[in-house]
C-alpha positions as CSV (number, residue, x, y, z in Angstrom):
1,M,104.7,134.0,129.4
2,G,104.3,131.2,126.7
3,E,102.3,128.1,126.6
4,L,102.4,124.7,125.4
5,T,99.2,124.3,123.7
6,G,98.1,121.6,121.2
7,G,101.3,119.9,121.5
8,I,103.2,123.0,119.7
9,D,105.1,125.6,121.8
10,A,104.1,129.3,121.1
11,R,107.3,130.5,121.7
12,Y,108.6,128.9,118.3
13,D,108.3,132.2,115.9
14,T,107.2,130.7,112.5
15,D,109.5,133.0,110.9
16,T,112.4,132.3,113.3
17,A,111.6,128.7,112.8
18,L,111.6,129.3,109.1
19,L,114.8,130.8,108.7
20,G,116.3,128.0,111.4
21,R,115.6,125.3,109.0
22,P,119.3,124.3,108.7
23,V,119.8,124.4,112.2
24,D,116.6,122.3,112.8
25,E,117.8,119.5,109.8
26,A,120.8,119.6,111.4
27,L,119.5,118.6,115.1
28,A,117.8,116.1,113.4
29,D,120.0,114.4,111.5
30,A,122.0,113.9,115.0
31,L,118.8,112.7,116.6
32,V,118.8,109.8,114.2
33,E,122.3,109.3,114.1
34,V,122.6,108.7,117.8
35,A,119.3,106.8,118.0
36,A,120.8,104.3,115.5
37,R,124.0,103.6,117.4
38,V,122.9,103.9,121.1
39,A,120.3,101.4,122.5
40,D,121.9,100.7,126.1
41,G,120.4,102.4,129.5
42,A,117.0,101.6,131.3
43,V,114.2,104.2,132.4
44,A,114.4,105.1,136.3
45,A,112.5,102.6,138.2
46,Y,112.7,103.5,141.7
47,I,110.3,105.8,141.5
48,P,107.0,103.7,140.0
49,E,105.5,106.9,138.0
50,L,108.8,107.4,136.2
51,A,108.7,103.7,135.1
52,G,106.2,104.0,132.6
53,A,108.2,106.7,130.2
54,D,108.8,105.8,126.5
55,P,112.2,104.7,126.0
56,G,112.2,105.6,122.4
57,A,111.4,109.2,123.0
58,F,114.2,111.4,122.0
59,G,114.2,115.2,121.6
60,V,116.3,118.4,121.5
61,S,116.6,122.4,121.4
62,M,118.4,124.6,121.3
63,A,117.9,128.5,122.6
64,S,120.6,130.9,122.1
65,V,120.8,134.3,123.6
66,L,119.3,136.7,121.0
67,G,116.4,134.5,121.7
68,R,115.9,131.9,118.9
69,V,114.8,128.9,119.5
70,Y,115.1,125.4,117.8
71,G,114.3,122.0,117.7
72,A,114.1,118.4,116.5
73,G,112.2,115.3,117.2
74,D,110.1,114.8,120.5
75,R,111.0,118.6,121.5
76,D,107.3,119.5,122.9
77,A,107.3,116.1,125.2
78,L,106.4,117.1,128.5
79,F,108.4,115.2,131.3
80,T,109.5,115.7,134.9
81,I,112.3,117.9,135.4
82,Q,113.6,116.0,138.2
83,S,117.0,116.9,139.3
84,I,117.7,119.4,136.3
85,S,115.5,121.3,139.1
86,K,118.5,122.0,141.4
87,P,121.2,124.2,139.9
88,F,118.0,126.9,139.2
89,V,116.8,126.3,143.0
90,Y,120.4,126.6,144.2
91,A,120.2,130.1,142.3
92,L,117.3,131.3,144.2
93,A,119.2,130.8,147.4
94,L,122.5,132.4,146.1
95,A,119.9,135.4,145.2
96,E,118.1,135.5,148.3
97,L,120.8,134.6,151.0
98,G,124.4,135.4,149.2
99,P,126.9,132.7,148.6
100,E,128.9,133.1,152.2
101,E,125.4,132.2,153.9
102,V,124.6,129.4,151.6
103,L,128.4,128.3,151.8
104,R,127.6,127.7,155.7
105,H,125.2,125.1,154.7
106,V,126.4,123.3,151.7
107,G,129.6,122.8,149.9
108,V,130.8,123.4,146.2
109,E,132.9,120.3,145.6
110,P,132.7,117.7,143.7
111,S,131.4,114.1,145.6
112,G,132.6,111.3,143.0
113,E,129.3,109.3,144.3
114,P,126.1,108.5,143.2
115,F,123.3,111.2,143.6
116,N,121.6,109.7,146.3
117,A,124.7,109.1,148.3
118,I,125.2,110.2,151.9
119,S,128.1,112.8,151.4
120,L,128.8,115.3,154.4
121,D,132.0,116.9,155.0
122,D,133.5,117.3,158.2
123,D,131.5,120.2,158.8
124,G,128.0,117.8,158.2
125,R,127.4,119.6,154.9
126,P,126.5,118.4,151.8
127,A,129.4,118.1,149.2
128,N,127.7,120.3,146.8
129,P,124.0,121.6,146.1
130,L,123.4,119.0,143.1
131,I,123.7,115.8,144.8
132,N,120.0,114.9,146.6
133,A,121.4,115.8,150.2
134,G,122.6,119.2,149.2
135,A,119.4,119.9,146.8
136,I,117.3,119.1,150.1
137,V,119.2,121.4,152.1
138,T,119.6,124.1,149.1
139,T,115.4,123.9,149.2
140,S,115.3,124.2,152.6
141,L,117.2,127.4,152.4
142,V,114.6,129.2,150.8
143,P,112.7,131.8,153.1
144,A,109.0,130.7,153.2
145,A,106.6,129.9,155.7
146,G,106.6,126.3,155.6
147,A,106.3,123.6,152.6
148,D,103.5,125.5,150.3
149,E,104.8,128.7,150.3
150,R,108.4,127.2,149.5
151,F,107.0,125.1,147.0
152,A,105.1,128.3,145.3
153,R,108.8,130.3,145.4
154,L,110.5,127.4,143.9
155,R,107.9,127.1,140.9
156,E,107.7,130.8,140.4
157,T,111.6,131.3,139.8
158,L,111.4,127.8,137.8
159,S,108.6,129.4,135.5
160,R,110.6,132.4,135.2
161,F,114.1,130.7,134.2
162,A,111.5,128.6,131.3
163,G,109.4,131.7,130.9
164,R,106.0,130.2,131.0
165,E,104.3,128.7,133.8
166,L,104.9,125.4,134.7
167,D,102.6,122.8,135.9
168,L,103.1,120.2,138.8
169,D,102.5,116.8,137.6
170,E,100.6,115.2,140.8
171,A,101.1,111.3,139.7
172,V,105.0,111.8,139.9
173,Y,104.7,113.8,143.0
174,R,103.1,111.5,145.1
175,S,104.8,108.7,143.5
176,E,108.0,110.4,145.0
177,A,106.8,111.6,148.2
178,Q,105.6,108.3,148.9
179,T,109.0,106.3,148.0
180,G,111.6,108.8,149.1
181,H,112.7,107.4,152.3
182,R,116.2,108.0,151.3
183,N,115.8,111.6,150.9
184,R,114.0,111.8,154.0
185,A,116.3,110.3,155.9
186,L,119.2,112.6,154.2
187,A,117.0,115.7,155.9
188,G,117.4,113.8,159.0
189,L,121.2,113.4,158.2
190,T,121.8,117.4,157.5
191,L,119.0,118.2,160.0
192,A,121.1,116.2,163.1
193,A,124.0,118.1,161.4
194,G,122.8,121.5,162.0
195,V,122.5,122.6,158.0
196,L,119.3,122.2,156.8
197,G,117.3,125.3,157.2
198,T,114.2,124.4,158.5
199,D,113.7,122.0,161.8
200,D,111.4,119.9,159.9
201,V,112.2,117.4,157.4
202,D,109.0,117.6,155.7
203,D,109.3,121.4,155.2
204,A,112.0,120.3,153.1
205,T,111.3,117.0,151.4
206,D,108.0,118.2,150.5
207,P,108.6,120.9,148.1
208,Y,111.6,119.4,147.0
209,F,109.5,116.2,145.8
210,R,107.2,119.1,144.0
211,Q,109.7,120.7,142.3
212,C,111.3,117.9,140.8
213,A,107.8,116.3,139.6
214,L,107.4,119.6,137.6
215,L,106.9,119.2,134.1
216,V,109.3,121.0,131.3
217,S,110.0,120.3,127.6
218,T,112.8,120.3,126.1
219,T,112.6,123.9,124.8
220,D,112.1,125.2,128.5
221,L,115.2,123.5,129.5
222,A,117.0,125.3,126.8
223,L,115.7,128.2,127.3
224,M,116.4,127.6,131.2
225,G,119.6,127.4,129.9
226,A,119.9,130.0,127.9
227,T,118.7,132.2,130.6
228,L,122.1,131.3,132.7
229,A,124.1,131.6,129.4
230,N,122.5,135.0,129.4
231,G,123.9,136.3,132.8
232,G,120.5,135.8,134.2
233,V,118.7,137.4,131.5
234,H,115.9,135.3,129.8
235,P,116.4,135.9,125.9
236,L,112.7,136.1,125.2
237,T,110.6,137.6,128.2
238,R,113.9,139.6,128.7
239,E,113.2,139.3,132.1
240,R,116.7,139.3,134.6
241,V,115.8,136.2,136.7
242,V,118.9,136.4,138.7
243,D,122.0,138.7,138.2
244,E,125.1,137.9,136.6
245,I,127.4,136.5,139.7
246,V,124.6,134.1,140.8
247,A,124.8,133.1,137.0
248,R,128.3,132.8,136.7
249,D,128.4,130.6,140.3
250,T,125.1,128.7,139.5
251,L,127.2,127.7,135.8
252,S,130.6,126.9,137.7
253,L,128.5,124.0,140.0
254,M,127.0,122.7,136.9
255,A,130.7,122.5,135.4
256,T,132.0,120.4,138.3
257,C,129.1,118.9,139.8
258,G,126.2,118.5,137.1
259,M,126.7,115.0,136.2
260,Y,127.4,113.3,139.3
261,D,129.9,110.9,139.7
262,R,130.7,111.3,135.7
263,S,131.6,115.2,136.1
264,G,134.8,114.6,135.5
265,A,134.4,112.5,131.9
266,W,132.0,114.9,131.4
267,V,134.0,118.1,131.3
268,F,136.6,116.3,129.5
269,R,134.6,114.6,126.6
270,V,131.4,118.0,126.5
271,G,132.9,120.3,128.2
272,M,129.4,122.6,129.1
273,P,128.0,123.3,132.4
274,A,125.2,120.5,132.4
275,K,122.4,118.9,134.6
276,S,120.8,115.7,134.3
277,G,117.6,114.3,135.8
278,V,116.2,111.1,136.3
279,G,113.3,111.3,134.2
280,G,115.5,111.7,130.8
281,G,116.5,114.9,130.8
282,I,119.4,117.2,130.3
283,V,120.2,121.1,130.2
284,A,123.7,122.4,129.0
285,V,125.0,125.7,128.5
286,K,127.3,127.4,126.5
287,P,128.2,130.7,128.4
288,G,127.5,133.7,126.6
289,E,126.0,132.0,123.6
290,F,123.0,129.1,124.2
291,G,121.3,126.3,126.2
292,V,120.3,122.6,124.8
293,G,117.7,120.9,126.2
294,V,117.9,117.1,125.5
295,F,115.3,114.4,126.5
296,S,115.7,110.4,126.2
297,P,114.6,108.3,128.7
298,P,117.4,105.5,129.1
299,L,119.5,106.5,132.1
300,D,123.5,105.0,132.0
301,P,124.3,103.5,135.4
302,A,125.1,106.8,137.0
303,G,121.5,108.2,136.2
304,N,122.2,110.5,133.2
305,S,120.3,110.1,129.7
306,S,122.6,107.6,127.6
307,R,121.5,109.2,124.4
308,G,121.2,112.6,126.0
309,V,125.3,112.2,126.8
310,A,125.8,110.8,123.2
311,L,124.1,113.4,121.4
312,L,125.6,116.2,123.4
313,E,129.3,114.4,123.1
314,M,128.9,114.2,119.8
315,L,127.2,117.9,118.8
316,S,130.2,119.5,121.4
317,A,133.0,117.5,119.4
318,R,131.4,118.2,115.9
319,S,130.6,121.9,116.4
320,G,133.2,123.5,119.0
321,L,131.0,123.5,122.0
322,H,133.6,122.6,124.8
323,M,134.2,125.6,126.8
324,F,138.2,125.3,126.8
325,D,138.2,125.3,122.8
326,H,141.1,127.5,121.8
327,T,139.8,130.3,119.4
328,A,142.4,131.1,116.5
329,K,141.8,134.9,116.7
330,P,139.9,136.8,119.0
331,A,137.6,139.3,117.8
332,S,138.6,142.8,117.1
333,P,137.1,145.3,119.4
334,M,138.2,147.9,116.7
335,G,135.1,148.4,113.9
336,G,137.1,151.3,112.5
337,V,139.6,154.6,112.7
338,T,139.3,157.8,111.4
339,V,142.3,160.1,111.2
340,D,141.7,163.5,110.8
341,A,144.9,165.4,110.2
342,S,144.0,169.0,110.4
343,A,142.6,168.5,113.5
344,G,145.1,166.6,114.8
345,S,142.8,163.6,116.1
346,V,142.3,159.9,115.8
347,T,138.8,158.2,116.5
348,I,138.5,154.3,117.3
349,S,135.1,153.5,116.7
350,L,135.0,150.2,119.4
351,R,132.4,147.3,119.2
352,G,131.5,144.4,120.9
353,E,132.2,143.3,124.4
354,L,135.5,144.7,125.8
355,D,137.2,142.1,128.1
356,F,140.9,142.3,129.3
357,V,142.3,140.9,125.7
358,A,139.6,143.4,124.1
359,A,140.8,146.4,125.9
360,E,144.4,145.2,125.9
361,Q,144.5,145.7,122.0
362,V,142.8,149.0,122.1
363,V,145.2,150.7,124.5
364,H,148.1,148.7,122.5
365,D,146.9,150.2,118.9
366,S,145.6,153.8,120.5
367,G,148.9,154.1,121.7
368,R,150.5,153.0,118.1
369,L,148.2,155.4,116.0
370,L,148.7,158.0,118.4
371,E,152.6,157.7,117.8
372,H,152.4,157.2,113.8
373,T,149.9,160.3,113.1
374,G,151.3,162.6,115.7
375,A,147.6,163.1,117.1
376,T,146.6,164.7,119.7
377,T,143.2,164.2,120.9
378,L,141.8,160.2,120.9
379,G,138.4,159.8,120.2
380,L,136.8,156.6,121.7
381,D,133.5,155.7,120.4
382,F,131.3,153.3,122.0
383,E,128.5,153.3,120.1
384,D,128.6,149.6,119.3
385,V,130.0,148.4,122.5
386,T,127.9,146.1,124.2
387,R,129.6,145.9,127.4
388,V,132.5,146.8,129.1
389,A,133.9,144.6,132.1
390,S,135.5,146.3,134.5
391,I,139.1,145.1,134.5
392,A,138.4,146.9,130.9
393,E,137.6,150.1,132.7
394,R,140.5,149.9,134.4
395,L,142.5,149.3,131.6
396,L,141.1,152.2,129.8
397,A,141.1,154.2,132.7
398,A,144.8,154.1,133.0
399,T,145.2,154.7,129.3
400,V,143.2,158.1,129.9
401,R,145.7,159.1,132.6
402,E,148.5,158.0,130.6
403,A,147.2,160.0,127.7
404,H,146.7,163.3,129.8
405,A,149.9,163.1,131.3
406,A,151.4,163.1,127.7
407,G,149.6,165.8,126.3
408,I,147.1,164.1,125.0
409,T,143.0,165.0,125.1
410,V,140.6,161.9,125.4
411,R,137.0,162.2,124.1
412,V,134.5,159.2,124.4
413,M,131.5,159.7,122.8
414,N,128.3,157.6,123.2
415,A,129.0,155.6,126.7
416,E,125.8,157.0,128.5
417,S,124.2,153.4,128.4
418,L,127.3,151.8,129.4
419,E,127.2,153.6,132.7
420,L,131.3,153.6,132.9
421,A,132.7,154.2,136.4
422,F,136.0,155.0,134.9
423,D,137.2,158.5,135.4
424,L,138.5,160.6,132.6
425,G,140.7,163.0,134.6
426,P,141.2,166.5,133.3
427,G,142.5,167.4,130.1
428,S,139.6,164.4,128.7
429,S,136.2,165.0,127.9
430,R,132.9,163.0,127.4
431,A,131.1,164.4,124.4
432,T,127.9,162.6,122.8
């Protein structure tokens, strides 16, 4: 794993940093603009140790799923992760127990209430895992013999998401433990309701206080977000931290519940799954593309970083980052077409990720090409394909069956690494 040495993050590659200078400069310009117009907010004081945070600190990092990291401002400053830990612990619980078991203990509905509210449904479950009550329950679900082992597992997982070993801020941990009476009360209520994963409140709250006191930088947050964006695979270490379904489910909760009682406004204005923390951090994710980490301690009334929210609103609006932005025209999955009239064959070179729309285009264009050329052999070359979605496999399988019924031979080439599940059927073949 990478290290923070001398204030410079060793995960920044010098060559990449030089190539990414325009991105760094654009982020620096955005920081300056937001800092000049946003001065509201107050540093969290209900945890005494957080009250001394520098209100002028402001940093941002971006990490792509290709493993390139960019940043500006106080990107190497360390601060406690706080509630940003919650979705990553939820991912661990999902991976360990499965969604149905986790859902027996904690819901998935936005609470519409402050992060520390008593938000329990009719079954006694907290509304979702990203408010305090739900996060404490989620922490308690992680299998362990006691509080110390549970925290060790939480720290290991969060470190794998970050790509380096995360340190504990002992002073912040002690401060949270000494003043966390409301969180202990929330744990007690969930224990009484029968949804806490342990019969000892301290076995749940002590690891929770410690997970919130882990130290991160905006680069850590960006890489943690990029790991979720990349379907659970860390973009630098290439380690699979969680599987794709867990990453997807975690991002779903971040989109609907990650910004507390401002989650609706956040999705409307920014449109990226995100999670904030009272330490001043925010992680935001553009699924399939990158993660963003922001740090600025002054908070708005909902407990979200005032400047962080403003920066991400601006980046989303100017750069088209909203998850519901419309792409004018889908990228073509067809890299080229080769027609061999003498052999009576048509070969289509496919590329990129084949989803429903891409497979639909392949099926449609294959039919037109066979009709116009009179070819009796169709070649599908997967050499430049990175992934085939299950719906795309089913569409392609249907195409093979229909082609066979029409007397067409289908040859699938260079698809071994994709482990395609669809049956080519009689009259078709695999080739390399």
